[in-house]
N, C-alpha and C positions, 0 to 999 in steps of 0.2 A: 562549444557555443551552440545553444539551442537556436534553430533557425528553420529553414524550409525543409520540405520532405526529401529524404534520400532517394526515394523511388516515387515517381508520379503515379497515382492510382489510375485504375481503368474507369475514370469518370468520363461521361460522354463528351464528345467534341461536336460542335455545332457548325454546320455549313449549309449553304443554300440547297444542296442536294441531299441533305441528311435529316429527314423528318422535319424540315422547315415548315413553320406555319406561314402560309401565304394566302392572302385574300385582298380584294380590291380596296377595302377600307384602310389597309395599311398604307397604301400610297396616299390616300387622302389625309391621313394623320401627318405624313411627312410634308405634303404640299401645304398644309395649313401652317406649319412652322416656317417653311421656306417663304411663304407669302408674307407672313408677319415680320420676319427678321432678315431674310435675304441670304442668298448664297455666299456673298462676300463675307458677311459676319460669321457664318457657320464655318467657312474655310479658315478664317483668321483664328477662330477658337481652336479648330482642329490642330493647326500647326503649333500653337502655344501649348496646348494640353499635351501633345505627344512629346514635345521638348521637355516639359516639366517632369513627365513620367520617367524620362531617362535619368534625370537627377535623383528622383525619388527612388528608383530602382537601385542606383549605386549606394544610396544611404542604407536602404534595407538590407541589401546584400552584405554590406560591411557590418551592420549592427546585429542582424538577426533578431531574435526575440527581445534583446535588451532595449530595442527601440520602444517597446510597449511600457508605458509608465506603470510603476507599482507604488501604491499609496497605502499607508497604514490608516485604518479606520479612525484612530484617535487623532490623526493629523489632517483629516479631510477638511475640517472647518478652518484650518489654519493655512491652507494653500495660498501662495501669493497669486496675484493676477497673472503673472508670467507663467507660473506652473499650470494654472487652469487653462491658459491659452495654448500651451504646448500640448496638454492632454486633449483639448478640443481639436487641435490641428491633426494630431495622430488619429483621433476618433475612437480610441479604445484604451482600456487601462484595467489594471487589477486593483481591487480594494481589499486589502488583507484584514482578516480578523474582524469581520463585521459581526459575527457572533462567536462565542467561545467554542473551541473545538469539541469539548465534551457535550455541549448542547447540540451541535450539528450531528455528532455521532449518535446521540439519542434520537434525534429526528429520523435518522436513517434506520435505526433498529425498529422504531415504532412503525415506520413506513413499511418495512419488510414484513413485520407482523401483520399489519393491516392487509397487505397484498396476500399473504399466506392464508389469512382467515377468510378471504373473499375470492380465492383463486378462481372459482368457477364463474365468477361474474366479471372479473377484470379482463378487458380487451386492450389491444395495443397495436403498434406499428413498428417494424414491418409485421405483416400478418403471421408469417411462418416463425419468426424469432422475435417476438415483441420485446422491445426495450423501452420505447416511448409509450408509457402507459396512459390510457385514457381515463385518468382519474384527476379530478380538479379540486376536490374538497376533503382530502384526507386530513386527519388531525395534524400531521407534520406540515403539509402545505399551508394549512390555515395558520398554524403557529408561526411559520417562517415569514409569510407575507405580512402578518400583523405584528411581528416583532418590532419594537420601537427603533432598533438600529437599522433594520431593513428600510423602514419608512423614512428614517432620517437621511439615509444615503439617497433614496429616491428624491426626496425633497431638495437636497443639495444639487443633484444632477439636473433636475428640472430647472433650477434657478440659473443654470448655465445658458439656457435659452432666453431669448428676449422677443418682445412683441412691440413693434413700432406703432401699432394702432392703439392698443390699450394694455395697461398692466395686467398680467395674468397671475392668478394664485399659484404659488409653488406647491400647494398641497397635492400630494400624489393620490391617485386612485389605484384600486386593486383590480388588475386584470387577471382573471383566473385562467391559468394555463396548465399544461400537463406536467408530468414528471418522468425522468429517465433513470432507469437502473439497467446498466449494460454490463453483462458478465464478461469475464476475460475470454478471449478466443473467438468472440462473435464478430464476424466481418459485417461491415455496414457501408453501402455505397449510395445511400439514398440522399445524402446532403453534400454534394460536391460544391464547388465555388458558386455562391449565389448571393443575391441582395434581396431582402424582404421588403415589406411595405408596398406590395404591388409590383407589376411588371409593365405591361403595355400601357397601363393607366398613367404612367409618368409622361408619356407623349400624348395620349388620347384625351385625357381630362384637361381642359384648358386651365383650370385652376392649378392643378398639380404641376403642369409644365411651366406655369408662370413662376413657381418657386425657384426655378433654375434660369430665370430670364438673363442674367449676365452671360451664361454659357451661350445662349442663342444670339446675344447681342455682340458677340466677339470679344467680350471682356471676362473670361472665366476666372481671372484673378480676383474679381469682385464678388464672386459667389459666396454668400453667407449661408451656410447650412445650419445655422442656429437661429435663424429668423422665423418666428412662429406665425406672424400675422397672416400669411397666405397658406402656409403648410397646415394650419389647424382646420382649414376648410377643404383641403384636397381629399380626393376620393380614391384610396388605394384599392377599393373593391368595385371599381367601375365595371369590371368583368368578373363574374362569379368564379370562385375557386376556393377550395379548402385550404390552400396555402396562404390566403390573404387574411390579414388581421383587420378587424373593423376599427380598432382604436389606433390612434397615433401614439407610438411609443418613442419617447425622446431618446431613450437608450434601451436596447435589449440587454438582458442579463441572465447569467447563470449563478446560482448559489451552490457551491460545492459541498457535498456531504461526505466525500471520500478524498483520499490522497490520489491524485491523478497527474501523470506526467505526459510528455509527448509520446505518441504512439500507444497510448493507453485509453483510447476512446475520448481524447481531448478535443479542444477547439483549435482551429486555425483561423487567423485573421490577416487581412491585408492592411497593415498599419499606416494607412493614410486614407482620408476619406474624400476630400474636395476634388482633387484632380482625377481620382479614379471614377467618381460619379460623373464628372464632366465628360470623361472619355466614353463611358457607357452610353450616355445620352447622345453623343455625336456619332458614335460608330455606325448607326444605320444609314447615315447620309454619305458614306464614303465607301468606294469599292477598291479592293486590294489590287496592286499591280500584278501583272502576269508572271513576273519573274520572282522567284523566292528571295533572291539576294536584295531585292528592293522593298520587301514587305515592311521593314522597320523604318523606312524613309517616308515620313508623313507627306512630303511634297510629291511623292510618286503616286499617291492615292488619288482616285478620280471622284469628283463630286457625283453623287448618284441619287437623283430625285425620283427615279421611276421604278426601282426594284422593290417589290412588296415583301421585304424581308427585314425583320429586326432580329439580329443575331442573338440567339439564346433566349428569345422572348416567346413565351407561350401563355396565353391569356389566363388559364386557371392556376398557373404556377408562379413561384417567385422568379425574379430575373436571374437567369443562368449565365455563367461565364465559362469560357474554355480557352485553352492555349491558342488554338487555331482561329477561333472567331474573334478574340480580343488580344492580338499579339503584342501590342504596345504595353500591356499590363505586366508582361513578364511574370506570369503567375508562378512559374517554377521557382523563381527567386524570391518573390514578394509575398506569397502566401505562407506565413510562418506560424509555428506552434506558439501558443501562449505559454508563459512560464509555468512550472509545476504548481498545482493548486493543492491546498490543504483543506480539511473540513472547516467550514466557517468563512472561507475566502469567497470573493465574488469577482466575476469578470463582466465588463460592460462594453458595449459597442454601439456606435451611432446607427440610427435607423437606415442610413444609406451605405453602410459598410459591407464590403465583400467578406464573406466568411464561409467556412466549411467545417465538417466534422471528420475526425480520423476515420479512415476506412478499417483500421486495425485496432485491436485492443490486446496488446502483448503483455499487459500487466498480470498481476496475480490475484487481484481482488476486483470487486465491482467498481464501475465508474458511475457514480450517481450524482445527478444535479437536479435542482428545482429551477424551473423557468420563472423568473421573477423580474419584471421590467420596471422601468421608471416611466409611469404613465401620467401625464399632466391632466389637469382639470379643465380641459377645453369643453365647449358646449357639446360637440359631437361625441367626445369621450364620455361625458356625463350621461348622455342619452343611452349609449351602449351599456354602461355600467348599471344603469337603472333597469335595463332589460335583462342583464345578467343577474341582478338581484332578484328580480321576479322569478326567473328560472330556478335560482338557488332555493328560494323559499318554497317553490313547488316540487323540489327534489329532482329537477332536470339538469342536464349538463348545459354549459354556457352556449349562447346562440352561435358563436363563431365555430363551434365544433359539431354542427348538425349537418354535415355533408351527406349527400345521398349515398346510401350503401354502407355508411359507417356504422358499425355495431357498437352500441353502448349498453350499459346497464345502469339503472338508477341508483346513485350512490346513497340515497336516503335509505335504501334497503340493506346497505352493507353493515356487517357486524363492526362495531366500533365507530360508526358515524356519530359525529358530535353536533353537526349543524352550526348554528351561531355560537354555541358554547366553545367551539374551537378557536374563536378569535380571542387573542390574549391581551389586547390593549384597547383603550378607548379610541386612539387614533386609527387603529385597525378597523374598528367599526365604521368610523367616518370614511375611510378609504373604500369600504364596501358600499357606502351610501346608506348604511343602516343609521337609524335615528336622525336622518336628515330630512328636514321639511321640504316638500316639493315646491 
């Protein structure tokens, strides 16, 4: 059975004495939440959340990766409401055969040719052994994002969200992201357990933290992570950082261009989203007991309004998690490999989901994925995509990828650059905000 890692990688552990970010404003963020919601409500949530995590851990430990739903592309529109709700509760799933295998393999061949022809200009990360390439508009990426099936999936997944204020268009937008081609034998420790869409901003931005109001109110069971009315106005980039995305992605996604299995540069997910997110939010308000044997007993933890520490939280980075800083998550048991992927398959995970990337690639061939998310047409997202389009037309890389010290070359100068001609469908042009009246 495919499941958790056999050996836990040397990912960083987070403690108050280990490179912790500490400043006076951290206490103020905690006190603002305590003042609004009260110690009693936070404590009640803490006990409920830790209890539920024990049950979730047992389920994941027994099921391994089989707990992650697998959906055939041609069945996506026929899912029952019960099937949708189960996939939403887990928060991640595989959609098989979104594009035909031979087309995905052609995209990979074309992508490698494009990289080879422009080798002197292509940059990436990590700097010494780049596998995440800072290219955003290669013909393969443009074709994949604008493929009707890719957009059909995104539209369906966006429709799983709801907005109690006003109906939202399910039409997806195209967020231009990078591409990964990871050769076998290349170690990679840069993406341990983490949650994207901001870090400290979840507590510091009043709008963002109000998305999670039931957690603060002592009723975490009522948390609805698919309610868009407040989330669409949250600011994940309250604190500048190259890890933070300007747009709200309803689901993050990988489109696979290769056959990739566990231990071959694949993805690991924590296949439950609501109770994990609730725990991460509450964790800064509680101090562990002094004795190791009491650590997993939530009632032995002490309410802590005064310590300026948010475990695993660093302003410029995604929210980090570790075994020692977040013990009730049982990461060793619950962070599981996704099932094997074939060219043309996709994997999707909720914006609040804990995930990580294999530190090892023990396969025999490249592990290649395109980063393609389900990005809804909210007002803030539209504003960003319009700025992205302006940069695209000027030949520059997307605004989210202009970090200080990051080296790019202008893709408009690449051999094989197609520009707008790389978009293969009318709906792909609309998703890029081309031919759309302001």
